[in-house]
N, C-alpha and C positions, 0 to 999 in steps of 0.2 A: 534834832535830830536833819534840818536843814542845812545847817553848816557842816556838820559828817559827810554829807551827798557831796554838797559846795566843794567841800579840801579832794574827796575823792575824785570827783572831778575832774578838778584842775590835776593833781598828779598824775592821772590819766593822761590828761591832756601833754604835759610836759613829758612822760615814759613816748608817745607815740611820737614828738616831733623830735627828741631826741634821738629814737632809735630808725625814724624814717629818714633815708637818703636826702640829700639837700638836690634837686634834679636842677641843674643850672646848663644853661644855653650852650652849646660847644662852643671854642672859642674858636676864630678863624687867623690867619694869618695870606695878608696881599700882600702882591706882588707886583712891582712896573718893571718895564724895560722893552728893550730891541727883540725882533725875531725876524730872521730872512729865511723866506723860502726860494729855492729855484725851482722853477717847475721845468720840462722837458718832455716832449713827447708829440707826436702826429707832424711832425716839421716843424714845430715851434718852442720857442724858449721864453720864460718870464721871469724876472725876479721881483719878490715882493719884500718892500721893504716896510714890516709890520708896528704897530704899537700893542703890547701885550699886558694882560691883566691876569695874573695866576693866582686863585684862591685855595688856599688848602684849611682842609678843615681838621683841626692837629687832634679832635678825640678819634676821627673815625681812618684820616688817611686819604679819605674823596678827595678829590679836586678839580677845578675845573676854569677852564682859562678862555677868555675875551681875546681876540686879536683882531685889529682894526686900521684900513689904510684906504688912501686915496688911489687906485687901481685903473689908468687912462680915463682918468677925471670922475670917474665916479666914486662914491664913496661907500665905500665894503667892509663888512662886520663878519666875523665866523665865531661858533665858539663849540669846543670838546668838553666833557665832564669823563674823569677818570675813575673806573668803580673797581671793586674788586682787586686795590688798593693796600697797600700796607708798608710803616715804616722801616727799613733796614739801619740798622748803626754800625758802620764801620770804623774801626780804632786803627789811624796811622799812627807813623813814625811822631808825626808832629800837629799831632791832633784828631777830634774826631767829625765822624762827617755821617749827615744824615741822607737816604736816601728812598727816594719814593718808587715803588717795586709793585708789578704786578706778576704773583704766582705762576708758572706755567700750567695752560690748562690741563685736561685729563687726556686730551688728544696729542699733546705734545709732550706727555710723562709715556706716553705708550710707546710714542718713535723715541725716546731713550732721552728727552732734555732735560736737564738737572739743573741750569741755571735759570733764574729770571728778566724776564723786560726790567729796562728802566725807564722813565718817565723823565727824570732828573733826580742831580743831587746837589751836594753845597757840604760846604764844611761849617760846622756848629759854630754859633755865638748865642751872650745872651739874649733876648727879645722880649721886651714890654710887647706884649697883648692887649692889657687893658689895668684898669688902676688896681695897682696891686698885685698883679700878676707877670711872672716871668714864665719863659721856656726857653729850653737850651734846643734852639734849631736854627737851621741856614740864613745867614743876612741875603746871602747870593746861592741864587738857583738857578743850574745852568746844564744844556743838553746839546745834544747833535746828533743827526742822526739821517738816514734817509728811508723811501717806502716806495713802492709799487703798487700803483691803483691800476684800473682797466677802465675808461671810458665808456660812456651811455650815447647811444646806442652801437658806435663801431665796434668796441672791444679793442680797441688798441693801448698800447701799456703805458703808461705816462710814471714817469720818474719824476721824485718831489724829495731834494734835499732840503734838510733845515737846521738854523741855531739858534738858539736863544740865549741868553742873561738878564736876569731879571734882579731886581734888587728889593728889598721886603720896604715896604709901605708902613711906616709906623701910625700916620694920619691916620689913612685910611683902616687901619688894624683895627685900634682904638674906637675910630667913630663907630663901627660897626659893633665891635664886642658889645660897646656900652648899651648899642639897641638891640640886642641879642639876637642879629640876622643869622639866619640857617644858612648854610651853603646856597640853597635851592633859590631862598629869597634877595642874597647879595647878588648873585648872577641876573636873576629876574632887574635889580634896580639897575643892574649898569648895561641891560640890553634897553632898556626902556630909556634910560639918560642918551646912548649913541643913537637910537632910532630915533630921540629928538632933536637930535644936530644931524640929521639925512642920512645916517647909514642906514643899509641894507644889507639884509643876509646872502 
């Protein structure tokens, strides 16, 4: 009787193990490279040559970037997160491309918008993300654009024109994925590292 129960229990355990989907941490893709921003407004102009780290969650298309530079003798960094994004795959005459895009908001659709905002794009290649794990995704990501903001409290307009080109960071990607980092944990680790070097937000 005990032997039969033990066999039934082992069979049940095996069935549950086979039928339960494996929960694996998201695989992150790291990029590094230069970013240049030119700020114009309120009678001033400034060009900043940043160094940039871009982290892309390959499962969700969420991304975060950290950029850092020494500006007028002061070490500064800033972070930005991209949410509500998805990957769009585009096939061209000489290859395929991946775009990290933002769907239009309801307000934009109500105004007749049919296109999507583009955060960055690149031509697909085979990237190694972890031991025995490869994906087809861009080796180089880039973007160029401009934006308009209003300073506080003056309310005066400021124009920002920026561009970046970042390259796949294989060692950083593999090291992060081996530890099972989430996007949030990877960004927090980078922030702590740069703050330890004297950079401030």
